[in-house]
Structures are given as C-alpha cells and as structure tokens.
C-alpha positions in Angstrom: -21.2 18.8 22.2 -21.6 22.7 21.8 -24.2 24.3 23.9 -27.6 24.0 22.1 -26.3 21.7 19.5 -28.5 18.7 20.7 -31.6 20.8 20.5 -30.7 22.2 17.1 -30.0 18.5 15.7 -33.4 17.6 17.1 -35.1 20.5 15.1 -33.0 20.2 12.1 -35.4 17.6 10.2 -38.3 20.1 10.7 -36.3 22.9 9.5 -35.2 21.1 6.4 -38.6 19.9 5.6 -40.0 23.4 5.9 -37.3 24.6 3.4 -38.1 21.8 1.0 -41.7 23.0 1.1 -41.1 26.7 0.8 -38.3 26.5 -1.7 -39.7 23.6 -3.8 -36.5 21.5 -3.5 -36.0 17.8 -2.4 -33.0 17.0 -0.2 -30.8 14.2 -1.1 -27.4 13.0 0.3 -25.7 14.9 3.1 -22.3 16.2 2.0 -19.3 15.8 4.2 -16.9 18.5 5.6 -19.3 20.9 7.4 -18.1 21.8 11.0 -21.0 23.9 12.1 -23.6 23.4 9.5 -25.8 20.8 7.7 -25.0 20.7 4.0 -26.9 18.4 1.5 -27.4 17.9 -2.3 -30.9 19.0 -3.4 -32.9 19.1 -6.5 -35.4 21.7 -7.6 -38.6 20.7 -9.3 -37.1 21.2 -12.5 -34.5 18.7 -11.7 -31.6 21.2 -11.6 -29.0 20.5 -8.8 -28.1 22.8 -5.9 -26.9 22.6 -2.3 -28.8 23.4 0.8 -26.7 24.7 3.8 -28.3 25.2 7.3 -26.0 26.9 9.7 -25.9 26.2 13.5 -27.0 29.2 15.1 -24.3 30.9 17.3 -23.7 34.2 19.1 -21.7 35.4 16.0 -24.2 36.0 13.2 -22.5 33.4 10.9 -25.4 32.8 8.6 -26.1 36.6 8.2 -22.5 37.5 7.4 -22.1 34.6 4.8 -25.5 35.5 3.1 -24.3 39.2 3.0 -20.9 38.4 1.5 -22.5 36.1 -1.2 -25.1 38.7 -2.1 -22.4 41.4 -2.5 -20.1 39.1 -4.6 -22.9 38.0 -6.9 -21.0 34.7 -7.7 -17.8 36.6 -8.8 -14.9 34.4 -7.4 -17.3 32.7 -5.0 -20.2 30.3 -5.1 -23.6 31.7 -6.2 -26.4 32.3 -3.8 -29.7 31.2 -5.1 -32.0 31.8 -2.1 -31.5 32.6 1.6 -33.5 32.7 4.8 -31.6 34.5 7.8 -34.4 33.4 10.2 -33.7 29.7 9.6 -29.9 30.3 9.0 -30.4 28.7 5.5 -28.8 29.2 2.2 -29.6 27.6 -1.2 -26.3 27.5 -3.2 -25.2 26.5 -6.7 -23.8 23.0 -7.0 -19.9 23.0 -7.5 -17.4 20.2 -8.1 -14.5 18.9 -6.1 -12.1 20.7 -3.8 -8.9 22.3 -4.9 -7.3 20.2 -2.3 -8.3 17.1 -4.2 -7.1 18.5 -7.7 -3.7 17.0 -7.7 -2.2 20.6 -8.6 1.0 21.7 -7.0 1.3 24.3 -4.2 2.2 27.2 -6.4 -0.7 26.5 -8.8 -3.1 26.3 -6.1 -1.8 29.5 -4.5 -2.4 31.3 -7.9 -6.0 30.0 -8.1 -6.8 31.2 -4.6 -5.3 34.5 -5.3 -7.4 35.0 -8.4 -10.4 34.0 -6.7 -10.0 36.3 -3.7 -9.0 39.3 -5.9 -12.4 38.9 -7.9 -14.3 39.1 -4.7 -12.6 42.3 -3.4 -14.8 45.2 -4.1 -16.0 48.3 -2.2 -18.8 47.7 0.4 -21.8 50.1 0.7 -22.0 52.2 3.9 -24.0 50.5 6.7 -23.4 47.0 5.6 -23.7 44.6 8.5 -20.2 43.0 8.5 -17.3 43.0 10.9 -14.4 45.5 10.2 -10.9 44.5 9.7 -10.3 46.0 13.1 -13.1 43.9 14.6 -11.5 40.7 13.2 -8.0 41.7 14.6 -9.4 42.3 18.0 -11.3 39.0 18.0 -8.3 37.1 16.9 -6.1 38.7 19.5 -8.7 37.8 22.2 -8.7 34.3 21.0 -5.1 33.9 21.0 -4.7 35.2 24.7 -7.5 33.0 26.0 -6.9 29.8 24.0 -3.1 29.8 24.6 -3.7 30.0 28.5 -6.5 27.5 28.3 -4.4 25.0 26.4 -1.5 25.2 28.8 0.5 27.7 26.8 1.5 25.5 23.6 4.1 27.3 21.5 6.4 30.1 22.9 5.4 33.2 24.8 7.7 35.0 22.4 5.5 33.8 19.3 2.4 34.8 21.1 3.5 38.2 21.8 4.7 38.8 18.3 1.2 37.6 17.0 -0.5 40.0 19.4 1.8 42.8 18.4 1.1 42.2 14.7 -2.7 42.2 15.4 -2.5 45.5 17.3 -0.7 47.0 14.2 -3.3 45.8 11.8 -6.1 47.0 14.0 -4.4 50.6 14.1 -4.0 50.3 10.3 -7.7 49.7 9.5 -8.9 52.3 7.0 -12.7 52.1 5.9 -11.9 54.3 2.9 -9.5 51.6 1.6 -11.3 48.7 3.0 -13.0 46.1 0.7 -15.1 42.8 0.9 -12.9 40.1 2.1 -13.6 36.4 2.2 -11.9 35.7 5.5 -11.0 32.0 5.0 -9.2 31.5 1.7 -7.8 28.1 1.6 -7.7 24.9 -0.7 -10.6 23.2 1.0 -12.9 26.3 0.7 -12.2 26.3 -3.2 -14.5 24.1 -5.3 -14.4 23.5 -9.2 -16.9 25.5 -11.3 -18.7 23.7 -14.1 -17.5 26.2 -16.6 -13.9 25.9 -15.4 -11.8 27.4 -12.6 -12.6 27.5 -9.0 -15.1 29.4 -6.8 -14.5 30.1 -3.0 -17.3 28.8 -0.5 -17.9 29.3 3.1 -16.9 33.0 3.5 -16.6 34.5 7.0 -16.8 37.9 5.7 -15.4 41.4 6.7 -14.9 44.8 5.4 -11.1 45.2 5.8 -7.8 45.5 4.0 -7.4 42.8 1.2 -4.1 41.7 2.9 -6.1 39.9 5.4 -7.0 37.2 2.8 -3.4 36.9 1.8 -2.3 36.6 5.3 -4.5 33.4 5.5 -2.4 32.1 2.6 0.6 32.8 4.6 -0.6 30.4 7.3 -1.4 27.5 5.0 1.2 24.6 4.0 3.5 25.4 7.0 6.0 22.7 6.0 6.2 24.1 2.5 6.6 27.6 4.0 9.6 26.5 6.2 11.2 24.6 3.5 12.8 27.8 2.0 12.8 31.5 2.7 9.4 32.1 4.3 9.5 35.7 3.1 9.5 34.6 -0.6 5.8 33.4 -0.3 5.0 36.9 1.2 6.9 38.6 -1.5 5.3 36.6 -4.2 1.7 37.2 -2.8 2.6 41.1 -2.6 3.9 41.2 -6.2 1.0 39.0 -7.6 -1.7 41.3 -6.1 -0.1 44.6 -5.8 -0.7 44.7 -2.1 1.4 45.7 1.0 4.0 43.1 1.9 4.3 44.0 5.6 0.5 43.8 6.1 0.3 40.4 4.4 3.3 39.1 6.7 1.6 40.5 9.8 -1.8 39.0 9.1 0.1 35.7 8.4 1.7 35.8 11.8 -1.6 36.4 13.5 -3.4 33.6 11.4 -0.8 31.1 11.9 -0.9 31.4 15.7 -4.7 31.7 16.0 -5.2 28.6 13.7 -2.6 26.8 15.3 -4.4 27.1 18.6 -7.7 26.3 17.1 -6.4 23.1 15.4 -4.9 22.1 18.6 -8.1 23.0 20.6 -10.2 20.8 18.4 -7.8 18.0 17.9 -6.8 18.7 14.1 -3.3 17.3 14.1 -0.6 17.4 12.9 -1.8 20.9 11.4 -1.9 22.5 14.9 1.6 21.4 15.8 3.0 22.3 12.4 1.6 25.8 12.6 2.6 26.4 16.1 6.2 25.2 15.3 6.3 27.5 12.3 5.1 30.3 14.6 7.8 29.6 17.0 10.5 29.4 14.2 9.4 32.6 12.6 9.6 34.8 16.0 11.8 37.6 15.6 
C-alpha cells in the first residue's frame, strides 16, 4: 500500500461527509476504475446527478492540476467541473456515460473521437498558470524511464531505452512557451466518456502547458498490436494530417510514452499491456 494510503482511507468517510454537508449532495455507489482516487455517484438536493471525486494526496499536486485544467477548458472537450476544493483534493463533476472503450466502435473511429476531443481542449494558457510545462513532463518521463527500467531488472532492450531518452531530450529542447497550449496529458479510450447530448468528453486530465503533439504521442502508444500490424508510421502520418501537427514530434512523444507506460504497466502488474508496449518499443528501435 502506498505510503499514507491507509491514513487517507481512514479519513475518507469524514472527508466525504464534510463534502456532502458543504455541497448539499448525497453520495451513492462508488464507481469502478479509479487508481488513486475515490469516485462515487452523487445527487444534489434537487435530484440532479453528478460525480464526486476525491484524489489521494501525493507529492505531485494532482488535484490542483486537474482542477486547473478543467477550469480552463470549461467543459469543452472534457468533463465539466461543477465545484472544487483544493484543500480536500475534491471535485464535483458532471455525470457522463460509458467509456469509449466499451462503445464497440472500431479503432479508427475511436482515434477520430479522441483527436476531436483533444483538439477542443487545446487553447492558450494565461501566464502564471500553475501547471507543468512540456519540458517538465519530458524531464519527469525521462527520469521515470531510467529509474524504473533499472528497478525492474531492465525489461526491454537498452537500445529502446536509449531511443526513448534521446526522444525525450529532443522534446524538452523543443519546448516553446509561445506555441504551447493546454494539453490533457492522458488521452485514451478509457478516459473518454459518453456525453448526454452525444459525442464523448475526456476525463482525468493530468494537465500541462506544452506542444499539442504530446497528446497525440499518447495515441501512438495505445493499441500496440494494431500499431505493429502494419506500418507504424501510418498512424503517425494520419494523426499529423488529421490535426495539422508535426509528425516528428508526434512520433518522438510516442516513443517516450510507449516506453514509460510499458514500464509503468510492468511495475504495477497490468499485463499483457506492459509486455506488448515494451515489445513494440523494441521492434521500433532504430
């Protein structure tokens, strides 16, 4: 169990009770899928549905970042934030439907939906906004790759790790605040939920101020079996053409994300996703 998690879990009922009182809501059934947060259906006094999310406090200000992103986006491409309390790491969100992953749509249709949602979120960010930069994200991912690859006994090839680190260095150097926009930071089919009026909205933003190609690089890491079934560059070319963004930057972020997420999945026991991503990273080295 993560350090401090037991204490937080002990305190959670009191936190939820205080939010019920202060926000005039009633918490119902807990929702599945959260990895570092408590998420539950709630109803307001008028009976309207919503979702309560209480995030486990970490060194990284996850709740503050998510609140900041959702406030800036204003429900455009992502879930709408109804209320927030940074001190209690709590968010009250609009209630959305099922995941894009469970929609039955094909890979190409899902990718189109995710691109459209991400594009709606991309926007200039006011100076002084407290979010990490694209360079910060690249540096964190590079450090995670170095550390975790060693800790796990070096799964995957050294060449693939070196390539990921080289790509991270180039993306760090390419960061340009004048071109940077608000990015979601974790665009995938499990983070897209059906909206009542049609379409899908993104949830659980990690948030950064960086080049939009970072969000598209995350789409390059997903569905590694589909990626390797044909020419992997085809997906990158499609993403670049669909969004008008730089193909090289998309590819390089994809290399970094494939390695870092493959290592993360291996670290926490999410298989076969971890093995598939690391196998794709090895196959695409060069």
